[in-house]
C-alpha positions in Angstrom: 21.7 9.0 -7.7 21.5 7.1 -4.5 22.7 8.4 -1.4 23.3 6.7 2.1 20.4 7.4 3.7 18.1 6.7 1.2 20.2 3.0 0.4 20.1 2.4 3.8 16.6 3.3 4.6 15.6 1.1 1.1 17.3 -2.0 3.2 15.0 -1.5 6.3 12.8 -0.9 3.8 12.8 -4.1 1.9 13.3 -6.5 5.3 10.5 -4.8 7.4 7.9 -3.6 5.4 5.1 -6.3 5.3 2.5 -4.2 3.7 -1.1 -2.4 4.0 -3.5 -3.9 7.3 -3.6 -5.6 10.5 -1.7 -8.2 12.2 -4.9 -9.7 13.8 -7.4 -9.0 10.5 -9.2 -11.8 9.9 -7.9 -12.4 6.2 -4.3 -11.6 4.8 -4.1 -11.2 1.1 -0.5 -11.2 0.7 1.6 -10.4 -3.2 4.6 -9.6 -4.6 4.5 -6.0 -5.1 2.4 -3.0 -4.9 3.1 -0.8 -8.3 4.4 2.0 -8.2 7.7 3.4 -8.1 8.5 3.7 -11.9 11.6 6.4 -11.3 13.7 7.1 -7.9 12.5 10.3 -7.5 9.0 8.0 -7.1 10.7 5.5 -4.5 12.8 7.6 -2.2 9.0 9.7 -1.9 7.7 6.7 -1.3 11.1 5.7 1.4 10.3 8.8 3.3 6.9 8.9 3.8 7.4 5.9 5.9 10.2 6.6 7.1 8.2 9.6 8.9 5.4 7.2 9.6 7.8 5.5 12.1 8.8 2.9 9.5 6.0 0.7 10.6 5.5 -3.2 9.5 2.1 -2.7 7.8 0.1 0.8 6.7 -2.8 1.7 6.7 -3.4 1.9 3.2 -5.1 4.9 2.7 -4.0 7.0 5.4 -0.5 6.1 3.7 -0.9 6.6 -0.5 -2.9 9.8 0.7 0.4 11.4 2.5 2.4 10.0 -1.0 -0.5 12.7 -2.9 -1.9 9.3 -4.1 -5.7 9.9 -2.9 -8.1 9.8 -5.6 -7.9 6.3 -4.8 -9.8 6.8 -1.6 -12.7 10.0 -2.5 -15.9 9.5 -2.5 -16.4 8.0 -5.7 -13.2 6.6 -6.3 -12.1 4.7 -9.5 -11.5 0.9 -9.0 -7.9 0.0 -8.2 -7.6 -3.1 -10.7 -5.7 -5.3 -8.1 -7.5 -4.1 -5.7 -10.9 -4.6 -6.7 -10.0 -8.4 -7.3 -9.2 -8.8 -3.9 -12.4 -7.0 -2.0 -14.5 -8.6 -4.5 -12.8 -11.8 -3.1 -13.2 -11.2 0.5 -17.4 -9.9 -0.5 -17.8 -13.6 -1.9 -16.4 -15.4 0.7 -18.9 -13.2 2.9 -21.6 -14.5 0.4 -22.2 -11.0 -1.0 -22.3 -10.5 -4.8 -19.7 -7.8 -5.2 -21.2 -4.6 -7.7 -19.7 -1.9 -8.5 -21.7 0.2 -5.7 
């Protein structure tokens, strides 16, 4: 069951969270969604972490996910994440760098 606080927080998140990055960034990658949120508890956790981090319009992807307990993507030798992997390859290719898994 969703309480009034979570319901209001979800409404705010929908209308004011734009994703990860920097408004002054050279490149923007825009997508439909980030995945996750497979249970009501997981959605609540994401909303509460966002709230504790001052309801930012843009988040730092690593800091936010580490606060969620999803730190394996940011270790010294992280597993390639399917969505970000493709975006990173696209970025590197745009700079004339041949992408590798290293």
